[in-house]
N, C-alpha and C positions, 0 to 999 in steps of 0.2 A: 467564613475563615479562606483564606486564599489555600491552593495546592501549591503553592510556594512557601508560605510560611507554616503548612502544617503539611506532610506529607502523606500523614494518614486519610487526610478528605480523599485521598484520591480512590482511593479502596472505599468507599461508602459511595451510595448512591444517591447524590444530588442536584443531579438534573429534573428543574420543573417542567418538564412534558415528555410523555412519553415516546416522541418521536425522536427527541435529543439520548433518551436510553438507549431506544432501538438500535440508533446511530452509532454511539457508544459502543455497545454489546457487540455490534457487528465491525468494527474500526479494531477493537482489542482483540476479536476472534480471529480476524482474518489478519490482523498483525502479528499471533501467535503463532498461527499457523507455516505463515511467512518464515516467522524467523528461526523457528523450530525443526521444520521438517520445509526447506524450499523447494525439492525436486518432485515431493507430493504436490504442494500448493500451487506450482508451475505445471504443473502434467494435468493437473484436474481442474485449476478455475481457470485458465488461460490457453490449455494444450501443447505447452510449450515440451520438447522431448529431447532428452541429450541426445548427442550429437554419437553415432556409434561408427567407428569404421568399419572395416572386413572383418567378418566373425565376429561381430560382435563387441571387440576393442573399443573403445572410450579414443573418441579422437582426440581428443586434449592430451597430448605427448608432451615431454618434459622438453622443453626448450633449452634451459639451464639449469643449473644450482636449485635454482629456486623459483623459477617460472614455468610458467605453462602457454600453450598456445594463446593468444589471444579468444574470446567469445567463448573459453571451451565450461563443461560445467560447474566446474569451484567457480569459476568468473561470474557466472549465473547465478550460481547460489547467493554470492555475495551481494550484486543490485538487489535481488529478493529479498535478502536478508535486512539491508540498507531501507527498503519499502516499508518489510514490516516493522521496522524500528521507529520508524514513520507513525505507522498508523495506530502502532502501539501507545506512541508518545499522544497524536491527539485525542484518542480515546480515551485517557484518561485524564486530559482536559478537560472534555465534554463532564465529566462526572463532577468537577468542581461546583462548588456553592455559590460562588461569584456570578454575576449574570455576563458582567464584562468578561472575563475567562472563556466563559462558555461560548459568547459571541464569536468570543477572538479567534478561537478555535473552529470555528462553521466557517468562516472569514478566511483564514490559513490556508483550511480543507480544500474550501471553494480555489485557493489560489493553486495549492497543489494538484489538484486534478486537473486544472485548465493546464497546468505543466508537461502533466502528463499526456494532454491529449496533442499539446504540442512536440511532444516527443515522439509517440507513437506515429504521430503525422512524419515528422521526419524522418523517422527509423523506417516507415514505409517507403518514402520518396525515395530516398537510399539505396532502398534495395537490400534492408538487414530484418524486415519483418513480412512473412508473406499475409497477404490480405488477410486470411483467416486467423492468423493471430493478434494482427494491426486492429481486427473488426470486434474481438473480443477483450482485448485490453482497452481498447479506445472505447468502447457501449461502455464495459464498468466504471471508467474514469467520467465518461457523461453523466451515466445516472447516478450516481454517487455525488459529483458535483452538483446536480440538477434538485437533489433530494435535500444537500445542506443550504443551497439559494431559496429552497420551497420554507424549509423550515427557519432561516431567517429571515426571510418572509414573511411570517407567520406572527414574528415579535411574543414568541413565544417564551424567551430566554427568562 
């Protein structure tokens, strides 16, 4: 039964191997944390910190009625929540009972992690990421992408 024809199948474990189950739980857990607690996730997982100005005030001051300074904590939270939503969706797809859906979810995960590596590289080259943060984010993307490739090459789906 496909996840698209029966949404309830997303909430049960149908993955055919322990490695897929582990990956699914990690993706869902990381995604939920990133979505509901983006600042905690950013500071604990990758070492990001909120920009603080003099006296500890947030550097994200208001520019207009509905805008903030680019790169402030609110924009960072949105980007982290978008990452979280992606990982929640991929983690849920990994729980599908259809081998083709699980295989496609793994393939999309590898592609997404490859793009994450490109984005980290561009951010570091442009000077928007410190070497420490670029290394942390890039390492996580590389390890998760490599793990997904390993699972795909084992052909246990």
